[in-house]
C-alpha positions in Angstrom: 7.3 -33.9 -13.1 5.9 -31.3 -10.2 3.2 -29.1 -10.9 1.0 -26.4 -8.7 0.7 -23.0 -7.4 1.6 -21.2 -4.2 1.2 -17.6 -3.2 4.0 -16.6 -0.8 3.3 -14.5 2.5 3.3 -10.7 2.2 6.6 -8.8 3.3 6.9 -6.2 5.9 9.2 -4.0 4.4 8.2 -4.2 1.3 4.6 -3.6 2.0 5.8 0.0 3.7 7.8 0.8 0.7 4.8 0.3 -1.6 2.3 2.1 0.2 5.0 5.1 0.6 5.8 5.0 -3.4 2.6 4.9 -4.5 1.3 7.6 -2.6 4.0 10.1 -3.9 3.2 8.5 -7.6 0.7 9.9 -9.7 -2.5 7.7 -10.9 -3.9 4.5 -9.6 -1.6 1.8 -8.2 -2.6 -1.9 -7.1 -0.5 -3.4 -4.1 -1.2 -7.5 -4.5 -0.2 -9.5 -1.5 0.0 -7.2 1.3 0.9 -7.7 4.5 -2.1 -6.9 6.7 0.1 -6.7 9.9 -0.9 -3.7 12.3 2.3 -1.7 11.6 1.5 -2.0 7.7 -1.9 -1.2 8.6 -0.7 1.9 10.5 1.3 3.1 7.7 -1.5 3.1 5.6 -3.8 5.2 7.8 -0.8 7.9 8.4 -0.6 8.2 4.3 -4.6 8.5 4.7 -4.0 11.6 7.0 -2.0 13.1 4.6 -5.0 12.9 2.1 -4.0 10.1 0.2 -7.0 8.0 -0.9 -6.2 4.3 0.1 -9.2 0.9 -0.1 -7.7 -2.1 1.6 -9.4 -4.9 0.2 -8.4 -8.4 1.4 -4.7 -8.9 0.3 -4.7 -6.1 -1.9 -4.6 -2.4 -1.4 -5.7 0.4 -4.2 -3.5 3.8 -4.0 -4.7 6.7 -5.4 -1.1 8.7 -6.1 -0.9 12.6 -5.3 2.4 12.9 -6.7 5.4 13.8 -5.2 4.6 17.3 -3.6 0.9 16.0 -3.3 0.7 15.2 0.4 -1.6 17.3 2.8 -0.1 18.3 6.5 -2.1 16.0 8.8 -4.2 17.5 11.4 
């Protein structure tokens, strides 16, 4: 019998989509095992510029969704 635990590395495509979908949802979202690559963090920055409150904490990202029509035009 084999026992143990393991953690999968984050996935770039899923990390991008998780930010996008969480941003246009209503309410609070927690994304676990987020890939902290430069391009994924750039997506976070883009959505912050559209008014989404996003907190990055280690491999977890917390997003306060603004709803389907809640994004603001970036400056």
